[in-house]
N, C-alpha and C positions, 0 to 999 in steps of 0.2 A: 450353324447346321438344324439347329432342333427350334429356335426361338417361337415357332409360330404352331409348334406342335406343346400345349396346355402337360399332357403325359406321354411317354413313349414307352411305359413298362407296363406291365399287368400280369397279377399275377393267377393263374385261373386254377380252378379244378377241373381237372381231366375227365370232361364227359362230351358227348357227340355234340351234342346242342351250342353248349357253349365254344367247342371248336368251331364249329356252323358260326356262328354268331362273329368270332374273331376274325373269321375269312373276311366274312362280308364288311366287316369295319377296314380290314387291309383294302380290298377293294372300291372300297369308298372312297378313303384315302390315297391311292393311287388314282383313280379318277379324279382328282380334286389336285393334281399335283404339289400334295402336300408329304406326301410318304419322301421323308428322307434317309430314313433306316431300315437296318438288316435286320426282316424276323428270320426268327429260326426256334426250336423245339429241342429241348433237351430233358434227359431227366439223369439225375444225381441219386444214386442209393441212399446218400443218406438226407437226402433233402424233402421237406413237410410239403414244397411248393413244386408241383410235378408237372409244372411248364412255366417256362417265362421267354419274355420277348428279348433277346441280346441287341443292344442299340454300342453305337460306335462314338468314341470322342471327336474333341474337335482339335483336327492334327497340328491348324495353323495358329493355334492358341499355344498349344505346347509347344511348339515352333516361336513363336514372340518370345513365349516367357522365359524360355533358355536360355534368350538373344538377350530378356533385359537382366536376365540374371549373371551371364557373363559381365556386365559393365562394373559388377563390384570385383572390381580385383582383376581387371583386366591390363597390362601390362605392356609395353612397348613390341612386345616380341610378338605377343598375341596370345601369351602365355597367361596362366591364371595363378596371380598372388592372394588370393583368401585363403590365409595357414589360417588355423583354428585360434581363434582369440585376438586375430589381428585386427586392427578401424575396419579394413573392406569386410568381415564376416562380421562384426557389428552392425554396417550399414546395412551388409545383404537380408541379414534378421529383420533389421527395422522394417525394410522393404515387405517382408514378407508376413511379418506380424500386423501390417496397412492394410492387405492385401486380404489377408484372411481371416482380420475382425470385418472388414468389409462385404464378405461372403455368408457374417452373420452366424461366423463358429465361435466358440469359444474357446481365446485363445489364452495360454497360459506357457512359464518359464519353469522347469520344477528345480531342486537346489544343483543340479548336475549340470544345467546351465542345457538340456532341452528343451528346445522349443514345441508343446503340445498345442495343436488345435483338433475340438473335439466337434463332431456333428451328434446331437441324439438321436437316440433309435426307440421304438415303438415301447421297447419293453427296459426301461432302466434299472429293471433287478439282473440282466445281462451282463455278463463281462463284455466290455468293447473288443473289438477288432480293431486292432490296431498293425499300423503300414507306414513307409515311408524310407528315408536315409541320412543323408549328409549333404552339406554345400562346403565345408573344409575342401582345400586341394591341397597336394606335396607344394612345392616353392615352383612357381613356372610349371606349374602341372595344364592339365585342360580341364574343358568345361562341359565334360559330361559325365565322370564317375563321380557317381551322388548326386550331380544335378536332375540326372534325369529320373533317381527313383524319387525325388522329393516333387519335382515338378509334375511329373506323370501320379502321385498321389493328388496333388492341388487340382488337378485335372478330374482327375475322378471322383474327389468332392464336389467343384463346382458343376460336372454333369450330374450329378444326383441333385444337387439343391437346385438346378434351375430347371428340371424338370421334375419337380416336386417327388423325388422317390425318398421314402424314409423304411429303413430297414430295421428287422427287429433289436438287432446288436447296438448300441452305440459304436461309432465309428471314430477314431486316434492318430490323428496324422502325427506320426514324431520327426522330426527333424533332430537327430542324435549331434549332442557337441562333440569334436576333439575327434571323428574319426580317424583321420588320417595319420594324427600323433602319437596316440595311444590306444584308439576305440574307448576313448573313456565315457561318455553319454551311456554308452550299450551297457559296458561293464558294470556301468555303476545301477542299472537296473537292475543287472542280472546278481547284483551284488559282490562283486567279483573286485572292487577295489578296497586300498585301504590308507592308511597317514602317507605315508610312500608316496602312492600313487598320485596324493595331492603334489607334493613336493619334486614330482618329475618336471623337468624344463621343454619346454616345447620351443615348434622352428619360430613362434611370434615371440620370443624372447621371454614371455611369461610362465610360471607356473603353472599345470592344473589348477589348482587353486583358486592362483590370482585370475587367471582366465575364466572361468565360469563361473565367478563374481565379477566380472567385466560382460558378460551374457548377461544377467539377474540372478544369477545362481545364489547359493550358500554355503560355499564350504563348511560352513561345522552343521549342517545336517545333509550334507550330501550322502551319507549310511542310510538317512531315511525313503532314499531313493526306491530304496530297495523292491520289486514285486518279485510275487511267486506264482504257482499254477493258477490260483484262483483268483487272481488280477486281471486275466486277459485271459481272453476266448484263441485267438491265435495272432502270428506275425505274418504280415508277408512284405518281400521288399523288390522291389527291382530294379535291376542295375546293368551297366552295362556286361558287354563278357571279361574285357581286359586283356583279351588271349585272341588269337584270332581261328580258332575251330569253326564258328558258326559263319562267320562271313567267308573265308574260304569255303565253305561246302554249300554256301548259299542256305544256310535253315534261316528260320526265323525265331524259332524262340528256343529257348534254351530251360531244360526243366531241371533243376539244379538237385544234384541226391546229397550232396555235400559241400561240407566246407572244407577247406582241408587245417589239419592245424597246422603251426610253426613256432619254432622254436629258435631263439636267436640266444648267442653268446657274444662278449668279450674274449678276445683269444690274443694274448699276453704272452709274448715269445720274447726271454730272455738270454744274450751272449753277452758280450764284449765289446762297450766300446772302444777302439783304440785307430791309430793312426793308418792312413790308407794307403800311405807309401812307404812305409819301412815294415808292417807285419807280413812276411811271407802268407804265401794265401794259405799253406798248410798248416797254418797257426794261426787262422782266425778264429772266433764263437762269432761268427756273423748272423746276427738277427733275420735277417734281409732275406741270405739264400737258403734258410730256413724254414720263412714263411713263402718262397718261393715254393720248393718242395713240397711244402700245406696245401697249396692252391691246388696241384697239379693232385694232390692224395684224394683229397675232398671232391674233384673229379672224376676220379678214376673209382672211388670206390663207390660213388650215389649210380654211377652210370653200369657200371655194372651188376647191382643188383637189379632183380626183374618187377617191372611195375614203373608205375607214372609219377614216383617221386622226385625233388627237384633240392638238391644245396648248391649253394650260393657264397664266394666271399667272394661280398660288396665294398668294402673298404682295409686300408692297408696304408698304418700311417708309421712313418722311419724316425727312430729319435737317436742323434740328433738333427736327421735329416740334413745334415750338409756333405756337398760332392765327397769333400778328400778324406771324409769318417767312416768308419765300417758300423754300421748300427748295432747298437749295443741292443736295442729296444725296436720291437715290432708291436702295434697293434692294430690286429683285423679283426674284421668279423665274420661269426658262421652263420647262417641260415640254412634251417630244414625245413622239408612243408611235405605233407603228407596227408590224406585222409584217415591212417592209422599212427596211432600215438605210436605203437610197440613197435612200428616202423620204423620209426623217429628215432624210438630210443635205442635201436638194434645199430642204424647207421651213426649215431653219437660216438658207441661204444668202438666200433668198429675204426672211426676215424682219430677219436680219441688213443684207441692203442695204436695207431698208424705215428700218432703226434710222439709219442713215447720215442718209437723208433727213430723218428726223425732229430729227436733232441738230442737221442745219445751219437746218433751219424753226428752231429755236427756240432756236437759239445755247449748246445742252449738247451731252455727249460720251456715246457710251454704248462700255462692256466690257463682255462677254461672259467668264463664269468657268466652265466646265467641272467638275460636280462629280464624284465616285468615284462617287455613286450609279449611273450610266452603268450601261446591261445592255442587251446585245446581243439582237435577234430569236433566238427559239429555236422551230424547228420540233419537232414531236412525230414520234416515227419512226408512219412508213403503216400499218407492218404490225401495229404495239399499237394505232394506230387501228382496223383492221378486226376487232380480237381483241376491242376494248370494243364494239364494234357488234354484231357476235355475239352479245357474253353477253347487250349489253342485247336486242334483240331475240328472242333462243333463253326470255328470262324475261316477255318482251312489254309491256316497254317501251318507249315512245317514244324517239326518240333525235336529236338534230342536232349536223353536224359546225360547228362556230364556232370564230374564234377566241377568245382571252384577251386582254382591254382591261389584264388587273391582271399583274404581274410574280409569281411565286412560285419557291420552291427551285428546281421542275421546269425553270427556263430556265438553270439549271446545271448542273442532273445530265445535261440533255441534248447536253452538251461533250463526257461520258466514257461516255454510255452510250446506248443504244437507253431513250428516255423515251414516256411515255404519262400523259394529265391527264384524271380525268373529273370533270365538274362534277355538281352537285345545283341545284336549285332555289333562289334568293332571293326571299322575299316581296318584290314591289314593287320589287327591286333595291338594296335597302337596306344597305349595306355599311360598318365602322370607324363604326359609329354604337350606343349601344345598344338602338336599336329592330331593327338584324340578325337577323335569323330564319330558319330552315329549318324544314319541319316533319317531326317525327317518321319517318312515312311516305315522303317522300322520300329525307332521309337514309336511310334503310332500303335504298331501292332502288340508291342509288349503292354500299352496302357490299356489296350483293348482287354489283353488278357488279363490284367489286373484288376481291370471292373468286375469282370464277369467274375473272375476267381474270388472275390468280395463277397460277391451276392450270394455266391456256393457258399464261403463258408457261414452267412449270415442263417443257413437253414441245415449245416454240418451239426451231427450232435458227436462231440468227441469220447462220450464215454463209453 
């Protein structure tokens, strides 16, 4: 769309003469049928550029890139099997590495297996503005979770490069490693991993340590990946909502106010294995019966408390697992999510207290084992929220401030740098499934907001 225009953005001094000159330029471009971009003016209170021309990215190119990326891991059912550290993951990263290199970017892989692409800024002494997401998927997942954020970030860089736009700050695209399995890459950057994390098994069958080695990382130096607030100016992540609020209410952009904390436990319920035919009903220590009551209790406790918190028992395994044997042991999962860590603790205390009562009633014993997948709630930066809102409004997009019910890489990045997150609608709220979908128009709107927000951040002083 913009290939016939040498440059489509100008940073101008706010004066009558400059304004008149700009209007004449636009009039000329219109009359020569070259103007293919939208002109608008806006003022950000923290910006040293009092005016800037906003322009739109290439929607067709984004759609094509998403389709190309989906080929790496596409299964017979149309789902995505590009789990972290798999051959599909490696092939997709090789493709993107070549593409980014051909754009003239400085492409590297850090010790945690994160793929980095850097565009130099006018001032190399300034901290980089980082943005990105992930490309790994859950088994038989969708083709938009993570992918939209990565392809959108690449489109931002490509649009700036082809129009010779140079920001003051360096720009850094980050494609994080193993987001779905353990949110590994961003946690490494935030300094939140240890040797035990490296030993964690993933859906690909590799440990995190083995996996990042496959990606070109270095498990022996992974702790050196840690960054601090002195290393980054800000971080932005574009992502599909993975819920149905935006789509259902026909809202273009979600301005994420925070990412919920989530806590995981394995719940072991111990009873007594016995013969199902010869043991009377009133003389059983049935671990499965206790588990059934536990599932109902979790639902009751979570729903009775006011708020948007959620609780889930998503997995139950009975042992020995035979139709004619009373289960002597059950291992279930428990997940709690909320923006308030204290509320998660309160919910867990109530659930564990109820579990003790169920155990006494059923003559079983409950043990809660916390898992390393736990993540603390993370609030996004209010200044970046406002930047996203201003840019969405400037483009004529409807927007809504909302929490994220799913965990994201931005959750860990918020620990070390001012962080913002942009949502685009997920059709019918479907995610982590082959039917996951966001329309090209919806995605393009999100990428436009990402682009303008990065330009706004380039002139924002967070001090």
